[in-house]
PyMOL commands that place a pseudoatom at each C-alpha (Angstrom):
pseudoatom trace, name=CA, resn=MET, resi=1, chain=A, elem=C, hetatm=0, pos=[0.017, 0.071, -0.035]
pseudoatom trace, name=CA, resn=PRO, resi=2, chain=A, elem=C, hetatm=0, pos=[1.685, 3.180, -0.813]
pseudoatom trace, name=CA, resn=ALA, resi=3, chain=A, elem=C, hetatm=0, pos=[2.482, 5.660, 2.117]
pseudoatom trace, name=CA, resn=ASN, resi=4, chain=A, elem=C, hetatm=0, pos=[0.238, 8.475, 0.930]
pseudoatom trace, name=CA, resn=ASN, resi=5, chain=A, elem=C, hetatm=0, pos=[-3.254, 6.075, 1.154]
pseudoatom trace, name=CA, resn=ILE, resi=6, chain=A, elem=C, hetatm=0, pos=[-2.472, 5.521, 4.665]
pseudoatom trace, name=CA, resn=LYS, resi=7, chain=A, elem=C, hetatm=0, pos=[-4.949, 7.165, 7.303]
pseudoatom trace, name=CA, resn=GLU, resi=8, chain=A, elem=C, hetatm=0, pos=[-3.833, 8.425, 10.657]
pseudoatom trace, name=CA, resn=GLU, resi=9, chain=A, elem=C, hetatm=0, pos=[-5.831, 7.319, 13.640]
pseudoatom trace, name=CA, resn=THR, resi=10, chain=A, elem=C, hetatm=0, pos=[-7.486, 10.279, 15.001]
pseudoatom trace, name=CA, resn=ASN, resi=11, chain=A, elem=C, hetatm=0, pos=[-7.682, 10.815, 19.124]
pseudoatom trace, name=CA, resn=ILE, resi=12, chain=A, elem=C, hetatm=0, pos=[-10.468, 12.778, 20.012]
pseudoatom trace, name=CA, resn=ASN, resi=13, chain=A, elem=C, hetatm=0, pos=[-9.218, 13.473, 23.389]
pseudoatom trace, name=CA, resn=LYS, resi=14, chain=A, elem=C, hetatm=0, pos=[-6.006, 14.488, 22.251]
pseudoatom trace, name=CA, resn=LEU, resi=15, chain=A, elem=C, hetatm=0, pos=[-7.396, 17.155, 19.361]
pseudoatom trace, name=CA, resn=TYR, resi=16, chain=A, elem=C, hetatm=0, pos=[-10.485, 18.230, 21.672]
pseudoatom trace, name=CA, resn=GLY, resi=17, chain=A, elem=C, hetatm=0, pos=[-9.661, 17.557, 24.978]
pseudoatom trace, name=CA, resn=ALA, resi=18, chain=A, elem=C, hetatm=0, pos=[-11.533, 15.518, 27.915]
pseudoatom trace, name=CA, resn=TYR, resi=19, chain=A, elem=C, hetatm=0, pos=[-14.446, 17.643, 27.595]
pseudoatom trace, name=CA, resn=ALA, resi=20, chain=A, elem=C, hetatm=0, pos=[-15.683, 16.226, 24.323]
pseudoatom trace, name=CA, resn=SER, resi=21, chain=A, elem=C, hetatm=0, pos=[-16.427, 12.922, 25.605]
pseudoatom trace, name=CA, resn=LEU, resi=22, chain=A, elem=C, hetatm=0, pos=[-18.351, 14.052, 28.930]
pseudoatom trace, name=CA, resn=SER, resi=23, chain=A, elem=C, hetatm=0, pos=[-21.598, 13.229, 29.693]
pseudoatom trace, name=CA, resn=LYS, resi=24, chain=A, elem=C, hetatm=0, pos=[-24.650, 15.700, 29.160]
pseudoatom trace, name=CA, resn=GLU, resi=25, chain=A, elem=C, hetatm=0, pos=[-24.718, 16.219, 32.829]
pseudoatom trace, name=CA, resn=GLU, resi=26, chain=A, elem=C, hetatm=0, pos=[-20.897, 16.236, 33.373]
pseudoatom trace, name=CA, resn=PHE, resi=27, chain=A, elem=C, hetatm=0, pos=[-20.446, 19.025, 30.982]
pseudoatom trace, name=CA, resn=ILE, resi=28, chain=A, elem=C, hetatm=0, pos=[-23.483, 20.791, 32.516]
pseudoatom trace, name=CA, resn=LYS, resi=29, chain=A, elem=C, hetatm=0, pos=[-21.838, 20.666, 35.976]
pseudoatom trace, name=CA, resn=THR, resi=30, chain=A, elem=C, hetatm=0, pos=[-18.144, 21.118, 34.893]
pseudoatom trace, name=CA, resn=TYR, resi=31, chain=A, elem=C, hetatm=0, pos=[-18.770, 24.324, 32.796]
pseudoatom trace, name=CA, resn=LYS, resi=32, chain=A, elem=C, hetatm=0, pos=[-21.839, 25.380, 34.995]
pseudoatom trace, name=CA, resn=VAL, resi=33, chain=A, elem=C, hetatm=0, pos=[-24.156, 25.575, 31.842]
pseudoatom trace, name=CA, resn=ASN, resi=34, chain=A, elem=C, hetatm=0, pos=[-27.582, 26.565, 32.650]
pseudoatom trace, name=CA, resn=PRO, resi=35, chain=A, elem=C, hetatm=0, pos=[-30.190, 24.343, 30.631]
pseudoatom trace, name=CA, resn=ASN, resi=36, chain=A, elem=C, hetatm=0, pos=[-32.590, 27.260, 31.041]
pseudoatom trace, name=CA, resn=GLY, resi=37, chain=A, elem=C, hetatm=0, pos=[-30.006, 29.405, 29.097]
pseudoatom trace, name=CA, resn=LEU, resi=38, chain=A, elem=C, hetatm=0, pos=[-28.527, 32.883, 30.254]
pseudoatom trace, name=CA, resn=THR, resi=39, chain=A, elem=C, hetatm=0, pos=[-30.470, 35.605, 31.624]
pseudoatom trace, name=CA, resn=THR, resi=40, chain=A, elem=C, hetatm=0, pos=[-30.836, 38.767, 29.419]
pseudoatom trace, name=CA, resn=SER, resi=41, chain=A, elem=C, hetatm=0, pos=[-28.602, 41.083, 31.835]
pseudoatom trace, name=CA, resn=LYS, resi=42, chain=A, elem=C, hetatm=0, pos=[-25.675, 38.181, 32.020]
pseudoatom trace, name=CA, resn=ALA, resi=43, chain=A, elem=C, hetatm=0, pos=[-25.941, 37.995, 28.061]
pseudoatom trace, name=CA, resn=GLU, resi=44, chain=A, elem=C, hetatm=0, pos=[-25.556, 41.687, 28.040]
pseudoatom trace, name=CA, resn=THR, resi=45, chain=A, elem=C, hetatm=0, pos=[-22.502, 41.385, 30.322]
pseudoatom trace, name=CA, resn=ASN, resi=46, chain=A, elem=C, hetatm=0, pos=[-21.148, 38.884, 27.865]
pseudoatom trace, name=CA, resn=LEU, resi=47, chain=A, elem=C, hetatm=0, pos=[-21.611, 40.812, 24.941]
pseudoatom trace, name=CA, resn=ARG, resi=48, chain=A, elem=C, hetatm=0, pos=[-19.818, 43.732, 26.780]
pseudoatom trace, name=CA, resn=ASN, resi=49, chain=A, elem=C, hetatm=0, pos=[-17.017, 41.635, 28.345]
pseudoatom trace, name=CA, resn=PHE, resi=50, chain=A, elem=C, hetatm=0, pos=[-16.438, 39.569, 24.921]
pseudoatom trace, name=CA, resn=GLY, resi=51, chain=A, elem=C, hetatm=0, pos=[-17.734, 41.414, 21.734]
pseudoatom trace, name=CA, resn=LEU, resi=52, chain=A, elem=C, hetatm=0, pos=[-20.114, 40.398, 19.187]
pseudoatom trace, name=CA, resn=ASN, resi=53, chain=A, elem=C, hetatm=0, pos=[-20.002, 37.010, 17.660]
pseudoatom trace, name=CA, resn=GLU, resi=54, chain=A, elem=C, hetatm=0, pos=[-18.301, 38.272, 14.490]
pseudoatom trace, name=CA, resn=ILE, resi=55, chain=A, elem=C, hetatm=0, pos=[-15.451, 36.893, 12.275]
pseudoatom trace, name=CA, resn=LYS, resi=56, chain=A, elem=C, hetatm=0, pos=[-13.114, 39.928, 11.424]
pseudoatom trace, name=CA, resn=GLN, resi=57, chain=A, elem=C, hetatm=0, pos=[-13.519, 40.329, 7.773]
pseudoatom trace, name=CA, resn=SER, resi=58, chain=A, elem=C, hetatm=0, pos=[-10.515, 41.340, 5.675]
pseudoatom trace, name=CA, resn=LYS, resi=59, chain=A, elem=C, hetatm=0, pos=[-10.354, 44.762, 4.574]
pseudoatom trace, name=CA, resn=PRO, resi=60, chain=A, elem=C, hetatm=0, pos=[-12.371, 45.770, 1.621]
pseudoatom trace, name=CA, resn=LYS, resi=61, chain=A, elem=C, hetatm=0, pos=[-10.244, 46.164, -1.743]
pseudoatom trace, name=CA, resn=LYS, resi=62, chain=A, elem=C, hetatm=0, pos=[-9.448, 49.783, -2.567]
pseudoatom trace, name=CA, resn=TRP, resi=63, chain=A, elem=C, hetatm=0, pos=[-10.805, 51.165, -5.956]
pseudoatom trace, name=CA, resn=TYR, resi=64, chain=A, elem=C, hetatm=0, pos=[-7.183, 51.093, -7.473]
pseudoatom trace, name=CA, resn=ASN, resi=65, chain=A, elem=C, hetatm=0, pos=[-6.966, 47.162, -6.718]
pseudoatom trace, name=CA, resn=TYR, resi=66, chain=A, elem=C, hetatm=0, pos=[-10.025, 46.901, -9.045]
pseudoatom trace, name=CA, resn=PHE, resi=67, chain=A, elem=C, hetatm=0, pos=[-8.424, 49.105, -11.593]
pseudoatom trace, name=CA, resn=LEU, resi=68, chain=A, elem=C, hetatm=0, pos=[-5.283, 46.944, -11.538]
pseudoatom trace, name=CA, resn=GLU, resi=69, chain=A, elem=C, hetatm=0, pos=[-7.179, 43.814, -11.708]
pseudoatom trace, name=CA, resn=SER, resi=70, chain=A, elem=C, hetatm=0, pos=[-8.924, 44.971, -14.640]
pseudoatom trace, name=CA, resn=LEU, resi=71, chain=A, elem=C, hetatm=0, pos=[-5.578, 46.490, -16.567]
pseudoatom trace, name=CA, resn=PHE, resi=72, chain=A, elem=C, hetatm=0, pos=[-3.869, 43.290, -16.320]
pseudoatom trace, name=CA, resn=THR, resi=73, chain=A, elem=C, hetatm=0, pos=[-6.434, 40.798, -17.460]
pseudoatom trace, name=CA, resn=PRO, resi=74, chain=A, elem=C, hetatm=0, pos=[-5.180, 38.317, -20.053]
pseudoatom trace, name=CA, resn=PHE, resi=75, chain=A, elem=C, hetatm=0, pos=[-6.668, 39.854, -22.863]
pseudoatom trace, name=CA, resn=ASN, resi=76, chain=A, elem=C, hetatm=0, pos=[-5.165, 43.079, -21.802]
pseudoatom trace, name=CA, resn=SER, resi=77, chain=A, elem=C, hetatm=0, pos=[-1.691, 41.287, -21.084]
pseudoatom trace, name=CA, resn=ILE, resi=78, chain=A, elem=C, hetatm=0, pos=[-1.710, 40.226, -24.681]
pseudoatom trace, name=CA, resn=LEU, resi=79, chain=A, elem=C, hetatm=0, pos=[-2.607, 43.725, -26.187]
pseudoatom trace, name=CA, resn=LEU, resi=80, chain=A, elem=C, hetatm=0, pos=[0.286, 45.287, -23.899]
pseudoatom trace, name=CA, resn=GLY, resi=81, chain=A, elem=C, hetatm=0, pos=[2.539, 43.007, -25.349]
pseudoatom trace, name=CA, resn=ILE, resi=82, chain=A, elem=C, hetatm=0, pos=[1.774, 43.995, -28.840]
pseudoatom trace, name=CA, resn=VAL, resi=83, chain=A, elem=C, hetatm=0, pos=[2.264, 47.390, -27.842]
pseudoatom trace, name=CA, resn=ILE, resi=84, chain=A, elem=C, hetatm=0, pos=[6.215, 46.602, -26.765]
pseudoatom trace, name=CA, resn=ILE, resi=85, chain=A, elem=C, hetatm=0, pos=[6.519, 44.973, -30.271]
pseudoatom trace, name=CA, resn=LEU, resi=86, chain=A, elem=C, hetatm=0, pos=[5.079, 47.687, -32.235]
pseudoatom trace, name=CA, resn=ILE, resi=87, chain=A, elem=C, hetatm=0, pos=[7.136, 50.249, -30.081]
pseudoatom trace, name=CA, resn=TYR, resi=88, chain=A, elem=C, hetatm=0, pos=[9.843, 48.358, -31.566]
pseudoatom trace, name=CA, resn=THR, resi=89, chain=A, elem=C, hetatm=0, pos=[8.687, 47.867, -35.076]
pseudoatom trace, name=CA, resn=ASP, resi=90, chain=A, elem=C, hetatm=0, pos=[6.879, 50.681, -35.820]
pseudoatom trace, name=CA, resn=ILE, resi=91, chain=A, elem=C, hetatm=0, pos=[8.822, 53.742, -33.908]
pseudoatom trace, name=CA, resn=TYR, resi=92, chain=A, elem=C, hetatm=0, pos=[12.024, 52.736, -33.024]
pseudoatom trace, name=CA, resn=LEU, resi=93, chain=A, elem=C, hetatm=0, pos=[13.087, 50.869, -36.454]
pseudoatom trace, name=CA, resn=PRO, resi=94, chain=A, elem=C, hetatm=0, pos=[11.745, 53.008, -39.145]
pseudoatom trace, name=CA, resn=GLU, resi=95, chain=A, elem=C, hetatm=0, pos=[12.908, 56.441, -40.322]
pseudoatom trace, name=CA, resn=THR, resi=96, chain=A, elem=C, hetatm=0, pos=[9.492, 57.695, -40.007]
pseudoatom trace, name=CA, resn=PRO, resi=97, chain=A, elem=C, hetatm=0, pos=[7.666, 56.404, -36.713]
pseudoatom trace, name=CA, resn=ASN, resi=98, chain=A, elem=C, hetatm=0, pos=[4.112, 55.716, -36.882]
pseudoatom trace, name=CA, resn=TYR, resi=99, chain=A, elem=C, hetatm=0, pos=[1.816, 55.882, -33.914]
pseudoatom trace, name=CA, resn=ALA, resi=100, chain=A, elem=C, hetatm=0, pos=[-1.199, 54.615, -35.496]
pseudoatom trace, name=CA, resn=ASN, resi=101, chain=A, elem=C, hetatm=0, pos=[-1.118, 50.684, -34.420]
pseudoatom trace, name=CA, resn=ILE, resi=102, chain=A, elem=C, hetatm=0, pos=[-0.294, 51.885, -31.039]
pseudoatom trace, name=CA, resn=ILE, resi=103, chain=A, elem=C, hetatm=0, pos=[-3.233, 54.410, -30.391]
pseudoatom trace, name=CA, resn=VAL, resi=104, chain=A, elem=C, hetatm=0, pos=[-5.537, 51.874, -31.677]
pseudoatom trace, name=CA, resn=ILE, resi=105, chain=A, elem=C, hetatm=0, pos=[-4.216, 49.443, -29.178]
pseudoatom trace, name=CA, resn=ALA, resi=106, chain=A, elem=C, hetatm=0, pos=[-4.113, 51.684, -26.193]
pseudoatom trace, name=CA, resn=ILE, resi=107, chain=A, elem=C, hetatm=0, pos=[-7.903, 52.522, -27.119]
pseudoatom trace, name=CA, resn=LEU, resi=108, chain=A, elem=C, hetatm=0, pos=[-8.678, 48.816, -27.167]
pseudoatom trace, name=CA, resn=VAL, resi=109, chain=A, elem=C, hetatm=0, pos=[-6.767, 48.294, -23.738]
pseudoatom trace, name=CA, resn=SER, resi=110, chain=A, elem=C, hetatm=0, pos=[-8.085, 51.691, -22.199]
pseudoatom trace, name=CA, resn=ALA, resi=111, chain=A, elem=C, hetatm=0, pos=[-11.788, 50.582, -23.280]
pseudoatom trace, name=CA, resn=SER, resi=112, chain=A, elem=C, hetatm=0, pos=[-11.306, 47.127, -22.266]
pseudoatom trace, name=CA, resn=THR, resi=113, chain=A, elem=C, hetatm=0, pos=[-10.040, 48.313, -18.916]
pseudoatom trace, name=CA, resn=LEU, resi=114, chain=A, elem=C, hetatm=0, pos=[-12.662, 50.815, -17.793]
pseudoatom trace, name=CA, resn=LEU, resi=115, chain=A, elem=C, hetatm=0, pos=[-15.615, 48.638, -18.831]
pseudoatom trace, name=CA, resn=ASP, resi=116, chain=A, elem=C, hetatm=0, pos=[-14.318, 46.070, -16.759]
pseudoatom trace, name=CA, resn=PHE, resi=117, chain=A, elem=C, hetatm=0, pos=[-13.412, 48.190, -13.876]
pseudoatom trace, name=CA, resn=PHE, resi=118, chain=A, elem=C, hetatm=0, pos=[-16.694, 50.015, -13.410]
pseudoatom trace, name=CA, resn=GLU, resi=119, chain=A, elem=C, hetatm=0, pos=[-18.604, 46.812, -13.636]
pseudoatom trace, name=CA, resn=GLU, resi=120, chain=A, elem=C, hetatm=0, pos=[-16.144, 45.110, -11.129]
pseudoatom trace, name=CA, resn=TYR, resi=121, chain=A, elem=C, hetatm=0, pos=[-16.477, 48.032, -8.568]
pseudoatom trace, name=CA, resn=ARG, resi=122, chain=A, elem=C, hetatm=0, pos=[-19.838, 48.440, -8.581]
pseudoatom trace, name=CA, resn=SER, resi=123, chain=A, elem=C, hetatm=0, pos=[-21.073, 44.453, -8.304]
pseudoatom trace, name=CA, resn=ASN, resi=124, chain=A, elem=C, hetatm=0, pos=[-18.456, 44.465, -5.403]
pseudoatom trace, name=CA, resn=LYS, resi=125, chain=A, elem=C, hetatm=0, pos=[-20.120, 47.630, -3.558]
pseudoatom trace, name=CA, resn=ALA, resi=126, chain=A, elem=C, hetatm=0, pos=[-23.452, 46.554, -3.966]
pseudoatom trace, name=CA, resn=ALA, resi=127, chain=A, elem=C, hetatm=0, pos=[-22.532, 43.033, -2.914]
pseudoatom trace, name=CA, resn=GLU, resi=128, chain=A, elem=C, hetatm=0, pos=[-21.135, 44.441, 0.350]
pseudoatom trace, name=CA, resn=LYS, resi=129, chain=A, elem=C, hetatm=0, pos=[-24.394, 46.579, 0.761]
pseudoatom trace, name=CA, resn=LEU, resi=130, chain=A, elem=C, hetatm=0, pos=[-26.474, 43.550, 0.345]
pseudoatom trace, name=CA, resn=LYS, resi=131, chain=A, elem=C, hetatm=0, pos=[-24.276, 41.692, 2.942]
pseudoatom trace, name=CA, resn=GLU, resi=132, chain=A, elem=C, hetatm=0, pos=[-25.031, 44.481, 5.659]
pseudoatom trace, name=CA, resn=LEU, resi=133, chain=A, elem=C, hetatm=0, pos=[-28.978, 44.463, 4.895]
pseudoatom trace, name=CA, resn=VAL, resi=134, chain=A, elem=C, hetatm=0, pos=[-28.803, 40.196, 5.158]
pseudoatom trace, name=CA, resn=ALA, resi=135, chain=A, elem=C, hetatm=0, pos=[-29.331, 39.722, 8.878]
pseudoatom trace, name=CA, resn=THR, resi=136, chain=A, elem=C, hetatm=0, pos=[-29.132, 35.902, 9.913]
pseudoatom trace, name=CA, resn=GLU, resi=137, chain=A, elem=C, hetatm=0, pos=[-30.636, 35.293, 13.194]
pseudoatom trace, name=CA, resn=THR, resi=138, chain=A, elem=C, hetatm=0, pos=[-30.826, 31.790, 15.499]
pseudoatom trace, name=CA, resn=PHE, resi=139, chain=A, elem=C, hetatm=0, pos=[-32.835, 30.523, 18.480]
pseudoatom trace, name=CA, resn=VAL, resi=140, chain=A, elem=C, hetatm=0, pos=[-31.350, 30.579, 21.764]
pseudoatom trace, name=CA, resn=ILE, resi=141, chain=A, elem=C, hetatm=0, pos=[-32.787, 30.326, 25.492]
pseudoatom trace, name=CA, resn=ARG, resi=142, chain=A, elem=C, hetatm=0, pos=[-33.063, 33.795, 27.463]
pseudoatom trace, name=CA, resn=ASP, resi=143, chain=A, elem=C, hetatm=0, pos=[-34.517, 33.769, 30.351]
pseudoatom trace, name=CA, resn=GLY, resi=144, chain=A, elem=C, hetatm=0, pos=[-35.898, 30.268, 30.095]
pseudoatom trace, name=CA, resn=LYS, resi=145, chain=A, elem=C, hetatm=0, pos=[-37.778, 31.011, 26.957]
pseudoatom trace, name=CA, resn=GLU, resi=146, chain=A, elem=C, hetatm=0, pos=[-36.828, 30.479, 23.104]
pseudoatom trace, name=CA, resn=ILE, resi=147, chain=A, elem=C, hetatm=0, pos=[-36.132, 33.715, 21.488]
pseudoatom trace, name=CA, resn=LYS, resi=148, chain=A, elem=C, hetatm=0, pos=[-35.134, 34.556, 18.115]
pseudoatom trace, name=CA, resn=ILE, resi=149, chain=A, elem=C, hetatm=0, pos=[-31.753, 36.808, 17.840]
pseudoatom trace, name=CA, resn=PRO, resi=150, chain=A, elem=C, hetatm=0, pos=[-29.057, 38.117, 15.466]
pseudoatom trace, name=CA, resn=ILE, resi=151, chain=A, elem=C, hetatm=0, pos=[-26.377, 35.608, 15.181]
pseudoatom trace, name=CA, resn=ASN, resi=152, chain=A, elem=C, hetatm=0, pos=[-23.897, 38.183, 15.985]
pseudoatom trace, name=CA, resn=HIS, resi=153, chain=A, elem=C, hetatm=0, pos=[-25.650, 38.730, 19.573]
pseudoatom trace, name=CA, resn=VAL, resi=154, chain=A, elem=C, hetatm=0, pos=[-24.940, 34.895, 20.171]
pseudoatom trace, name=CA, resn=THR, resi=155, chain=A, elem=C, hetatm=0, pos=[-22.504, 35.017, 23.344]
pseudoatom trace, name=CA, resn=LEU, resi=156, chain=A, elem=C, hetatm=0, pos=[-20.401, 32.511, 25.674]
pseudoatom trace, name=CA, resn=GLY, resi=157, chain=A, elem=C, hetatm=0, pos=[-22.975, 30.437, 27.531]
pseudoatom trace, name=CA, resn=ASP, resi=158, chain=A, elem=C, hetatm=0, pos=[-25.723, 30.938, 25.664]
pseudoatom trace, name=CA, resn=THR, resi=159, chain=A, elem=C, hetatm=0, pos=[-27.994, 27.380, 24.778]
pseudoatom trace, name=CA, resn=VAL, resi=160, chain=A, elem=C, hetatm=0, pos=[-28.519, 27.244, 21.065]
pseudoatom trace, name=CA, resn=ILE, resi=161, chain=A, elem=C, hetatm=0, pos=[-31.203, 25.845, 19.312]
pseudoatom trace, name=CA, resn=LEU, resi=162, chain=A, elem=C, hetatm=0, pos=[-30.683, 24.195, 16.162]
pseudoatom trace, name=CA, resn=SER, resi=163, chain=A, elem=C, hetatm=0, pos=[-33.431, 22.404, 13.822]
pseudoatom trace, name=CA, resn=ALA, resi=164, chain=A, elem=C, hetatm=0, pos=[-32.950, 20.871, 10.167]
pseudoatom trace, name=CA, resn=GLY, resi=165, chain=A, elem=C, hetatm=0, pos=[-31.183, 23.522, 7.767]
pseudoatom trace, name=CA, resn=SER, resi=166, chain=A, elem=C, hetatm=0, pos=[-29.870, 25.504, 10.781]
pseudoatom trace, name=CA, resn=MET, resi=167, chain=A, elem=C, hetatm=0, pos=[-26.782, 27.628, 10.343]
pseudoatom trace, name=CA, resn=ILE, resi=168, chain=A, elem=C, hetatm=0, pos=[-24.368, 26.739, 13.386]
pseudoatom trace, name=CA, resn=PRO, resi=169, chain=A, elem=C, hetatm=0, pos=[-24.015, 30.495, 14.568]
pseudoatom trace, name=CA, resn=ALA, resi=170, chain=A, elem=C, hetatm=0, pos=[-20.720, 29.598, 16.724]
pseudoatom trace, name=CA, resn=ASP, resi=171, chain=A, elem=C, hetatm=0, pos=[-18.256, 26.940, 18.205]
pseudoatom trace, name=CA, resn=LEU, resi=172, chain=A, elem=C, hetatm=0, pos=[-20.400, 25.218, 20.531]
pseudoatom trace, name=CA, resn=ARG, resi=173, chain=A, elem=C, hetatm=0, pos=[-21.174, 21.718, 22.099]
pseudoatom trace, name=CA, resn=ILE, resi=174, chain=A, elem=C, hetatm=0, pos=[-24.178, 19.666, 21.383]
pseudoatom trace, name=CA, resn=ILE, resi=175, chain=A, elem=C, hetatm=0, pos=[-25.622, 18.370, 24.580]
pseudoatom trace, name=CA, resn=GLU, resi=176, chain=A, elem=C, hetatm=0, pos=[-28.769, 17.230, 23.324]
pseudoatom trace, name=CA, resn=SER, resi=177, chain=A, elem=C, hetatm=0, pos=[-29.860, 16.037, 19.919]
pseudoatom trace, name=CA, resn=LYS, resi=178, chain=A, elem=C, hetatm=0, pos=[-32.610, 14.003, 18.273]
pseudoatom trace, name=CA, resn=ASP, resi=179, chain=A, elem=C, hetatm=0, pos=[-32.536, 12.702, 14.742]
pseudoatom trace, name=CA, resn=LEU, resi=180, chain=A, elem=C, hetatm=0, pos=[-28.926, 14.769, 14.112]
pseudoatom trace, name=CA, resn=TYR, resi=181, chain=A, elem=C, hetatm=0, pos=[-27.697, 14.766, 10.845]
pseudoatom trace, name=CA, resn=VAL, resi=182, chain=A, elem=C, hetatm=0, pos=[-24.229, 16.108, 9.840]
pseudoatom trace, name=CA, resn=GLY, resi=183, chain=A, elem=C, hetatm=0, pos=[-22.849, 16.490, 6.481]
pseudoatom trace, name=CA, resn=GLN, resi=184, chain=A, elem=C, hetatm=0, pos=[-19.610, 14.556, 7.366]
pseudoatom trace, name=CA, resn=SER, resi=185, chain=A, elem=C, hetatm=0, pos=[-17.589, 15.838, 4.474]
pseudoatom trace, name=CA, resn=THR, resi=186, chain=A, elem=C, hetatm=0, pos=[-17.417, 19.469, 5.326]
pseudoatom trace, name=CA, resn=LEU, resi=187, chain=A, elem=C, hetatm=0, pos=[-16.110, 18.278, 9.216]
pseudoatom trace, name=CA, resn=THR, resi=188, chain=A, elem=C, hetatm=0, pos=[-13.429, 15.457, 7.698]
pseudoatom trace, name=CA, resn=ARG, resi=189, chain=A, elem=C, hetatm=0, pos=[-10.163, 16.998, 6.397]
pseudoatom trace, name=CA, resn=ARG, resi=190, chain=A, elem=C, hetatm=0, pos=[-7.881, 15.076, 4.152]
pseudoatom trace, name=CA, resn=ILE, resi=191, chain=A, elem=C, hetatm=0, pos=[-4.395, 13.702, 5.322]
pseudoatom trace, name=CA, resn=ARG, resi=192, chain=A, elem=C, hetatm=0, pos=[-1.902, 13.620, 2.770]
for i in range(1, 192): cmd.bond("trace and resi %d" % i, "trace and resi %d" % (i + 1))
show_as sticks, trace
zoom trace
């Protein structure tokens, strides 16, 4: 059997610690989890202390990044290569330089770059605005009641209620499940 097809044995305790193998009762006792969820005041305190449940996003690209990407597309790169050859053949070698071909190609490159730039820039700005409008929510238990909150307001100690098709709003431990199905392919990593 080739060495690259050998799968390593995964030790859950080594990767995730002993807490992953605790029973529901042991987990609740050890980590002082309240099955009735957090109180509103405790949740607000946690949000102040730990911040919102958000992943730091990379900074949005500046306009000049879009412009440079539009300028150096494969089509424009070929045209710019042709311009370099034309500078040698139409300007440097002849006694009377001819700028006509270079001007035509420069107009093509400019038009292609500007059209691509404006289209890309506007669509990315619209997508960023759309992301701000979409508010994903989840169900948690607060003050003993199941309520719907924005995902970024899930905090440490919240009891999250998941159902079929739910987006998992944070790192969490499942303490109780019924008919649980997980798409394993998203959790399994390949070892090469």
